[in-house]
N, C-alpha and C positions, 0 to 999 in steps of 0.2 A: 226892745219889743214894745209894741203898743199896749195901752192899758184899757182899751175898749172891752167892756164886758167882764172885767175882773173885779173880784171882791177886794176889800182893803187888805185882807190877809194874803191874797194872791199877789197883789201889787207889791207888798212888802217882801214876799218871797222872791219875786222876779228881781226886785231892786237888790236884794242880798246876793243873788246869783251873779248879777252884773258887777256889783261892787267887789266881790271876792274873787273875780276871775283871775286877776294877776297873782294874788296871794296863793290861790289854790292850784294854779296851773304853771306859774313861773313866767308867764308872758302876758303882756298887755293885749288889749283887743287889736291895736294897730299891728302888733307883731303877729298875732294869729291870722289877721287878714293877709299878711305877707306869706305865712306858712301855707295858707289855703291855695295860693297860686301854684304850688307844687303838687297839689292833690290830683292824682290821675283819674279819680272817679268823677262821674257827672251827675248822678242822681242823689237826692238828699240822703236816702238811707245808706247808699254806698259811701257817701262822703262822711256821714256820721260813723260808719264802721271803720273807715280809714283813720279818722281822728282817734278812735278808741284803740285800734290796733297799733298805729304808729306813734301815738302821743299819749295814750292813756286817758283821753278826754271822754267824760260821760255825756249822756244825751242832753242834759240841761245846759251845760256850758257849750257843748257842740252846737246845739240849736241857736244859741246866741251868736256864736262864731259864724255859722252859716248865714244867718240873717245879715250880719255886718259885712260879710265878704261877698255877698251876692251883688252882681252888677245892678245899677240903679234900675228900678222897675221890675227886677226879677227876684225880689226877696220872697220870703215865705208868706207875705201878705197879712201879717198880724195887724198892720195899721190900715187895712182895707177890709173891714168886716163885710161891707156890702158886696164887694167883689168876690170874697170867699163864699158868701152865702149864694150868690148867683151861680157860681161855678159848681157848688156842691149840690144845690137843690134845683137842678135843671128839669127834672121830670115833674110834670104838673100833678101827678098823683101823689108822689112823695111830698111835694110842696104843700098840697092841701092837708095832708096829715100833720105836717109841721105846724101849719097855721092853727089847726085845732089844738095842738099841744101848747102853742104860744098863748092861746086864749086862756088855758088853764094856768099858765105861768103868770099871767097878769094878775091873777088873784092871790099870788103868794106874797105876803108882806115881807119886804126886805129882800125880795128875790132879784137876782141879776142874771140876765141872759147874755151869753157871750157868743162868739163865732170863732171856730177853729177851722183849719183846712179840711179835716175829715169828719167833723161832728159839731153839734151845738151843745154847749154845757149850760146847765141851769144850776145856780148856786145861791146860797145864803152866806153863811160863814165858810162853808165848804161845799163842794159840788154834791148835789143830791140826785141829779138826773142828767142824762145826755141823750142825744138822738142823732142817728145818722141814716141816710137814705139806703134802701135796699133796691136791687133790681126789680123791675116790674111795677114801679109806682108804689112801693111799700116802704116801710121804715122800721128801724129797730130802736126801741126806747129802753134805756138802761136806768134802773132805779136803785137808790140806796135803801133797799129793803131785803128782807129774807125772802127767798123765792117761794117759801111755803105760805106767804101772806095771801096768795090767791091762786086759784087753779090756772089762770091764764099766764102766770109768771113761770119762767124757767130759770135755772141757774145760769149765770154768765160763764159759759164754757170757753168761749173764744177770747183770746187776749185782745181786748179793745184798747184803743189809744186814749180813751178817757179814764177817769179816776178808777182805781181798783176798789174803791168803796162801793161802786155800783155793782152789787152782787146778784141782782135779779134783772131779767130782760123779758120783753114782750115784743113780738112782731105784730105790727099794725098793718093790715092789708088795705085799708082805705080810711077816709076821714070819719066815716060812721063808726069805726072801731075806737075812736076817741070818745068814749061814752062815759056814763056815770061811774062805772067801775074804775076806768082809767083815771078819771078825775079824783076819785077817792084814793087810789094808790099814789097818784102824783102828789096829792096833799100830804099823805102819810110820809112819803119820802122827803118832802120839803121840811117836815118836822124834824127829820134826822139830819138836816143840813143847816 
């Protein structure tokens, strides 16, 4: 997997997952690539479910296996953050909200912004915020805060693909919603990361 937008801690964790693949699964990456040729599923989630059901492989190792076994140019895109960003943030309204949050992120000392297929994480030593687009030119911002920290925040009820540490969320309906209160909340979450 690519290392763009990862903290040192995250880079070490990914390296450990890769290094321990054979010891923890009993097969090398080359062997897993061959196993994947027999997978009847076509979508990523279905392939991960097949790896778990048929071979007892968890999501972390499974994602590495899928990335390695994808035909050239059809991987999960970890090494193409610009392509992932363009694909995810197509709506100009959602993109304008993201750009407002990115301005806040530039003020976080030691902050790192990444890009994943379904969201953008913001980290220091650990992830403290993440954001994904919503339909209608809106966006959802997850924060490493108690939802009681502000009236605008709600608890993270839906299982998101970002860190489970992000326990508060706020829906942003336009770039003007990235205001002084969101700036304060983002900075407070950054202190937790």
